[in-house]
C-alpha positions in Angstrom: 5.1 9.0 28.9 3.6 11.4 31.4 4.6 11.2 35.0 1.8 10.1 37.4 0.7 12.5 40.1 -0.4 11.0 43.4 -1.0 12.9 46.6 1.6 12.1 49.2 0.2 9.5 51.5 1.0 9.3 55.2 1.9 6.0 56.7 -1.1 3.7 57.1 -0.7 0.7 59.4 -4.0 -0.6 58.3 -2.9 -0.7 54.6 0.5 -2.0 55.7 -1.2 -4.9 57.4 -2.1 -6.3 53.9 1.6 -6.8 53.1 1.7 -10.2 54.7 -1.5 -11.3 52.9 -0.5 -10.3 49.3 0.2 -13.9 48.3 -3.3 -15.1 49.5 -4.9 -12.1 47.9 -3.1 -12.9 44.6 -4.6 -16.4 44.6 -8.0 -15.0 45.3 -7.7 -12.4 42.5 -6.5 -14.9 40.0 -9.6 -17.0 40.7 -11.9 -14.0 40.4 -10.4 -12.9 37.1 -10.7 -16.4 35.6 -14.3 -16.7 36.8 -15.4 -13.2 35.7 -13.6 -13.3 32.3 -13.8 -16.8 30.6 -11.6 -15.6 27.8 -8.5 -16.4 29.8 -9.5 -20.0 30.3 -11.1 -20.5 26.9 -8.4 -19.0 24.7 -5.3 -19.9 26.7 -3.8 -16.6 25.7 -2.3 -16.1 29.1 -1.0 -19.0 31.3 -2.0 -19.3 34.9 1.6 -18.6 35.9 1.7 -15.4 33.9 -1.6 -14.2 35.3 -0.4 -15.1 38.9 2.9 -13.2 38.5 1.1 -10.1 37.0 -1.4 -10.0 39.8 1.2 -10.5 42.5 3.4 -7.7 41.1 0.6 -5.2 40.8 -1.0 -6.0 44.2 2.4 -5.7 45.9 3.1 -2.3 44.3 -0.4 -1.0 45.0 -0.3 -2.1 48.7 3.1 -0.6 49.1 2.0 2.8 47.7 -1.3 2.8 49.7 0.5 2.1 53.0 3.0 4.9 52.5 5.9 2.5 52.8 7.3 3.3 49.4 7.1 5.5 46.3 4.5 4.9 43.6 5.9 2.3 41.1 4.0 1.8 37.9 6.4 -0.6 36.3 4.2 -3.6 37.1 1.2 -1.9 35.5 3.2 -1.1 32.3 4.4 -4.7 32.2 0.9 -5.9 32.6 -0.3 -3.8 29.7 2.6 -4.9 27.5 2.0 -8.6 28.3 -1.7 -8.5 27.6 -1.2 -6.7 24.4 1.3 -9.2 23.2 -1.0 -12.1 24.2 -4.0 -10.6 22.5 -6.0 -10.1 25.8 -8.7 -7.3 25.1 -8.0 -4.0 26.8 -11.5 -4.3 28.4 -10.3 -7.4 30.2 -7.2 -5.5 31.3 -9.2 -2.7 32.9 -11.7 -5.2 34.4 -8.8 -7.0 36.2 -7.7 -3.7 37.8 -11.2 -3.0 39.0 -11.4 -6.5 40.5 -8.0 -5.9 42.2 -9.2 -2.6 43.7 -12.4 -4.2 45.0 -10.4 -7.1 46.6 -8.0 -4.6 48.4 -11.0 -2.7 49.6 -12.7 -5.8 51.0 -9.5 -6.7 52.9 -9.2 -3.2 54.3 -12.8 -3.2 55.5 -12.5 -6.6 57.1 -9.5 -5.4 59.1 -11.0 -2.1 60.1 -13.3 -1.2 63.0 -16.3 -1.2 60.7 -17.8 1.1 58.0 -17.5 4.1 60.3 -13.8 3.7 60.8 -12.3 7.1 59.7 -9.2 5.4 58.4 -11.3 3.8 55.6 -12.4 7.2 54.3 -8.9 8.3 53.6 -7.8 5.0 52.2 -10.8 4.8 49.9 -9.7 8.0 48.1 -6.1 6.8 47.8 -7.1 3.3 46.7 -9.3 4.3 43.8 -6.8 7.0 42.8 -4.2 4.2 42.6 -6.5 2.0 40.6 -7.0 4.8 38.1 -3.2 5.4 37.8 -2.4 1.8 37.4 -5.1 1.3 34.8 -4.0 4.4 32.9 -0.3 3.2 32.9 -1.3 -0.3 31.8 -3.6 1.0 29.0 -0.9 3.4 27.7 1.6 0.6 27.6 -1.0 -1.6 25.9 -1.6 0.9 23.2 2.2 1.5 22.6 2.7 -2.2 22.4 -0.2 -2.5 19.9 1.5 0.0 17.6 4.9 -1.7 17.9 3.3 -5.1 17.1 1.4 -3.7 14.1 4.5 -2.1 12.8 6.4 -5.3 13.3 3.7 -7.3 11.5 3.7 -4.8 8.6 7.5 -5.1 8.4 7.3 -8.9 8.4 4.7 -8.9 5.7 6.8 -6.4 3.7 9.9 -8.6 3.9 7.9 -11.6 2.8 6.3 -9.8 -0.2 9.7 -8.5 -1.2 11.1 -12.0 -1.1 8.2 -13.2 -3.1 9.1 -10.9 -6.0 12.9 -11.1 -5.6 13.7 -14.7 -4.8 13.0 -16.9 -7.8 15.5 -19.6 -7.1 13.6 -21.5 -4.4 10.0 -22.6 -5.5 9.4 -24.2 -2.1 10.1 -20.9 -0.4 7.7 -19.1 -2.6 5.0 -21.6 -1.7 5.7 -21.1 2.0 5.4 -17.4 1.7 2.1 -17.6 -0.2 0.7 -19.8 2.6 2.0 -17.4 5.2 0.4 -14.4 3.4 -2.9 -16.4 3.1 -2.8 -16.8 -0.6 -3.8 -20.1 -2.2 -1.2 -21.7 -4.5 -4.0 -22.6 -6.9 -6.3 -20.4 -9.0 -5.4 -17.5 -11.3 -2.7 -14.9 -10.7 -1.5 -11.6 -12.2 1.2 -9.2 -11.4 0.5 -5.4 -11.4 3.1 -2.6 -11.6 1.9 1.0 -10.7 4.3 3.8 -11.7 4.8 5.9 -8.7 7.5 8.5 -8.1 6.1 9.5 -4.7 5.9 6.9 -1.9 2.2 7.5 -1.5 0.1 4.6 -0.2 -2.4 2.9 -2.5 -6.0 4.1 -2.2 -7.7 2.1 0.6 -10.8 1.9 -1.7 -8.8 -0.1 -4.2 -7.9 -2.8 -1.7 -11.6 -2.9 -0.6 -12.8 -3.2 -4.1 -10.4 -6.0 -5.0 -11.3 -7.9 -1.8 -15.0 -7.5 -2.5 -14.5 -8.9 -5.9 -12.8 -12.0 -4.5 -9.3 -10.9 -5.4 -6.5 -11.3 -2.8 -3.7 -8.8 -3.2 -0.3 -8.2 -1.6 1.9 -5.2 -2.5 5.5 -4.2 -2.3 6.3 -0.4 -2.3 9.5 -0.2 -4.4 11.6 2.8 -5.2 9.8 3.6 -8.5 6.6 1.6 -8.3 4.1 -0.4 -6.4 4.3 -4.0 -7.3 1.4 -6.3 -6.5 0.5 -10.0 -6.8 -3.2 -10.5 -7.3 -4.8 -13.9 -6.9 -8.4 -15.1 -7.5 -10.2 -18.3 -7.8 -11.1 -17.8 -11.5 -9.5 -16.2 -14.6 -12.7 -14.2 -15.1 -12.1 -12.3 -11.8 -8.5 -11.5 -12.9 -9.8 -10.3 -16.3 -11.7 -7.6 -14.4 -8.6 -6.2 -12.8 -7.5 -3.7 -15.4 -10.8 -1.9 -15.3 -10.9 -1.9 -11.5 -7.4 -0.4 -11.3 -8.3 2.3 -13.8 -11.2 3.3 -11.6 -9.0 4.2 -8.6 -5.6 5.1 -10.0 -4.2 8.1 -11.8 -0.8 6.7 -12.8 0.6 4.4 -15.5 -0.3 0.8 -14.7 1.0 -2.4 -16.2 -0.7 -5.7 -15.9 0.8 -9.1 -16.7 -0.9 -11.9 -18.5 -2.8 -14.3 -16.2 -0.8 -17.3 -15.0 -1.8 -20.4 -13.0 1.2 -21.3 -10.9 3.3 -19.3 -8.4 6.6 -20.1 -10.3 5.3 -17.7 -13.0 5.7 -14.7 -10.7 9.1 -13.7 -12.1 8.1 -13.7 -15.7 4.8 -12.0 -14.9 6.6 -9.2 -13.1 8.8 -8.6 -16.2 5.6 -8.4 -18.3 3.9 -6.0 -15.9 7.0 -3.7 -15.8 7.2 -3.7 -19.6 3.4 -3.0 -19.9 3.7 -0.1 -17.4 6.4 1.5 -19.5 4.3 0.9 -22.6 1.9 3.5 -21.4 2.9 7.1 -22.3 4.7 9.0 -19.6 2.4 11.3 -17.6 -0.7 9.4 -18.8 -3.2 7.6 -16.6 -3.4 4.4 -18.7 -3.6 0.8 -17.7 -1.9 -1.5 -20.2 -2.2 -5.3 -20.1 0.7 -7.2 -21.6 0.1 -8.0 -25.2 -2.3 -5.1 -25.8 0.4 -2.7 -27.1 2.9 -4.9 -29.0 4.6 -1.9 -30.8 5.0 -0.1 -27.5 6.3 -3.3 -25.8 9.0 -3.6 -28.6 10.1 0.0 -28.3 10.5 0.1 -24.5 12.2 -3.3 -24.5 14.9 -1.9 -26.9 14.8 1.8 -26.1 18.1 2.8 -27.7 17.0 1.3 -31.0 13.6 3.1 -30.7 15.2 6.4 -30.0 17.6 6.0 -32.9 14.7 5.1 -35.3 12.7 8.1 -34.1 15.6 10.4 -34.5 16.3 9.1 -38.0 12.7 9.2 -39.2 11.3 12.3 -37.4 14.5 14.2 -36.8 13.8 16.9 -39.4 10.4 17.5 -37.7 11.7 17.5 -34.2 14.4 20.1 -35.1 11.7 22.7 -36.0 10.8 25.5 -33.7 8.6 24.2 -30.9 5.3 25.6 -32.1 5.7 24.3 -35.6 7.1 21.0 -34.4 4.1 20.5 -32.1 1.6 21.2 -34.8 3.2 18.6 -37.1 3.6 15.9 -34.4 0.0 16.5 -33.2 -1.5 16.1 -36.7 0.4 12.8 -37.1 -0.9 11.7 -33.6 -4.5 12.5 -34.5 -4.2 11.1 -38.0 -3.2 7.7 -36.7 -5.9 7.8 -34.0 -8.5 8.7 -36.6 -7.6 5.8 -38.9 -6.2 8.1 -41.6 -9.4 10.1 -42.2 -8.6 13.8 -42.9 -12.2 14.8 -42.2 -12.1 13.1 -38.8 -8.7 14.7 -38.0 -10.1 18.2 -39.0 -13.1 17.7 -36.8 -11.0 16.5 -33.9 -8.5 19.3 -34.2 -11.1 21.9 -34.9 -9.4 23.0 -38.2 -10.0 22.8 -41.9 -9.2 19.7 -43.9 -6.9 21.7 -46.0 -4.9 22.5 -42.9 -4.6 18.8 -42.1 -3.5 18.0 -45.7 -1.0 20.9 -45.6 0.6 19.7 -42.4 0.8 16.1 -43.6 2.5 17.2 -46.8 5.0 19.2 -44.8 5.7 16.0 -42.7 6.2 14.2 -46.0 8.6 16.8 -47.4 10.6 16.9 -44.2 10.8 13.2 -43.6 10.6 11.7 -47.1 7.7 9.6 -45.8 4.1 9.8 -47.0 1.2 8.8 -44.7 -0.6 7.3 -47.8 2.2 4.7 -48.3 1.6 1.7 -46.0 5.2 1.1 -45.2 6.2 4.7 -44.8 3.1 5.3 -42.7 4.1 2.4 -40.4 7.6 4.0 -40.0 6.1 7.3 -39.1 3.8 5.6 -36.6 6.8 3.7 -35.1 8.8 6.9 -34.8 5.9 8.8 -33.2 5.3 6.1 -30.6 9.1 6.0 -29.8 9.1 9.8 -29.4 6.0 9.7 -27.1 7.3 6.8 -25.0 11.0 7.5 -24.9 11.2 11.2 -25.2 11.8 11.8 -21.5 15.1 9.9 -21.9 16.0 11.8 -25.0 19.0 13.6 -23.5 20.8 10.2 -23.4 20.8 9.9 -27.2 23.7 11.8 -28.8 23.0 14.0 -31.8 24.6 12.4 -34.8 26.8 14.1 -37.4 23.9 14.6 -39.8 22.0 16.4 -37.1 19.4 13.7 -36.3 18.9 13.0 -32.7 16.7 13.5 -29.6 19.0 15.8 -27.6 16.9 18.6 -26.2 13.5 17.1 -27.1 10.9 15.8 -24.7 7.7 14.3 -25.8 4.6 16.4 -25.1 1.8 14.8 -23.2 -0.7 15.0 -25.9 -4.3 15.5 -24.9 -6.4 12.4 -25.3 -9.2 13.1 -27.9 -12.1 10.8 -28.8 -11.9 9.7 -32.4 -13.9 7.4 -34.7 -12.6 3.9 -34.9 -10.3 3.5 -37.9 -9.4 0.5 -40.0 -6.8 -2.0 -38.8 -3.3 -0.9 -39.3 -0.8 1.4 -37.6 -3.6 3.9 -36.9 -6.2 1.6 -35.5 -7.9 2.5 -32.2 -6.7 0.5 -29.3 -8.6 -0.1 -26.1 -6.9 1.4 -23.1 -8.5 1.6 -19.7 -8.3 5.3 -18.8 -7.6 5.8 -15.1 -10.0 8.2 -13.4 -10.5 9.6 -9.9 -13.4 7.8 -8.2 -16.6 9.7 -9.0 -15.2 11.5 -12.1 
């Protein structure tokens, strides 16, 4: 805090004569403040005793400094600023009180002087209004500092409540109490959202605004690896719009639970949302709602089994040199996305159909699995999904004696390409909500 600067004042018997009248002046100032600013009486934010004590302390310090009988002491001003911030008194009311106090001191000085022409008044006027400015500045600075501390404290309190909401599932009554404190109705429709986030970046402010405008109340917990949110709305229809809304503002993997109707479902919903988030490919910007990607859910729920299956099925392909491996994995990726149409794959990959067929035959020769066989095609799809979803953790899977394994491999982040909808089956097109930057 900056040190106040006040010109050294000589002793002033006229100002010192106010010392014995400070109590009476305080009573008068309290009346003037209450009359001029009805918010004190109407809101009850500050008691009469608190207002009286604050006025007395500030008038005493001001008269003492003005009379030259003591050093400038701004502690009372800082205490006034802190108190009024804590009690929610507007800063404009704080400043108005100091102006009223300065005016009252001036009236008392003029009543005890020899009249308007008294030379002592000229010197005291300059010092008085300089003091009013210094006291006002100190009070406002303390007010602002207290506001920041209170806001931080409120944020910390809400953060603790939200963390408890997601972590404490043993006390249903406590969960209901927290919801009420956070302003969330215990009835309606709920969903839990998990946003993959390696960096502790705040959520876009526009997202909170959009959710609120759609009638959706949300509270968020910033955890080590993700933002976890509880979203509540009056209707299921509002919750059903959440995935698309999230996709419009986020560029990370997002998992959304199923809709549930009672707060005791938070724990299960959080597990669903986490599983759904991990069911989106690493590095993608996809929003996955629980149930939309059953194969991916199964793989990430039992990752070691998924890695083992992928290593066994795709191992010969994955051990190829990187360029050749990527060509074969990519043709499989696009084959399933295009519903098994060689013509659509060729168009999507900008190559000849014979190239597509050649690469698929090579996959067959290496893996012993043909994309034209339903069961073998399903196994290839499963292995491909496991590779894409679990490849970043491949180093944890030991290479087996037969050479199959994921050690050293990491799933590429394949470019999303548009493709014609294919028939139902392993290669069918699934709806995912692509996350875009606003305006893109």
